[in-house]
N, C-alpha and C positions, 0 to 999 in steps of 0.2 A: 215460573214466575207467572208467566203469561197463561199458562194453561189454569192456574187457579183462579186469575182474574176472570177468565173465560167462565170457569165454572160457577163463579159469584154471579156474573151477569145472567147467566140461563137460569140460574136458581131466583132471582129477581125477576125476570120475566116470567118464569114458571107461577111464583105466587101473585103477580099482577093479572095473569090471565086463567084464573082457576076455573072458568066455565068454559069446558070442551064441547066441542062440536064434532069431532071426529076422532076414530080410533085407528091404531095400526093393528094389523093382524098379529096376533100371538106368535111367538116363535120357540122352537123346541131346542134345548141346548143340552150338552152334556152336564151331568152334575158337576164335574170339575169346572167348568166354564163358570156355571153360576157361582159355585164357591170362591173361584177367583175374582169376579166381579162383586161379590158381597164382601171380599175381605179389603177392598179399597174403596169402599163406600166412606164418604166424610161422614162426621157426626151430624146427625140429624138428616141425612140424605137418604132417600128411598130408592129402591131398584130402580123403579118406574122414572124417578127423576133423572138417575144415571142414564137410562137408556134414552129417555127423551133428549138430553143433552148431546150424547153420542150422536143421535139421530139428525139432530138440528145442526150439528158441527161439520157433519159428513155431507149433507145437503147443501150447505153454504160453500164448503170446499168445493165440491163439483160442481156448482154454479160458477165458482171463481174460474175453475180449469176450463170450462165451457166457454167462457166468455175470453180467457187468454188464447184459446185455440181459435176463436172466431176473430180477434184482433189479427192473429198471425197470418191469417189468410189474405 
């Protein structure tokens, strides 16, 4: 439930910020990995949107981890 909410939030952020000023490097994955990701895309969601959302979530998670470690010191 919470994951679906986050996906919706990232989708809205993506639509709001259509002008991009930076790119991420392309990555190579096994054909099976690409197929498994494409199999879980939501209706109207592109592979690019999925990857952007995953990258943003991971960056936020790691920032929260770093902050927690800093508070614990």
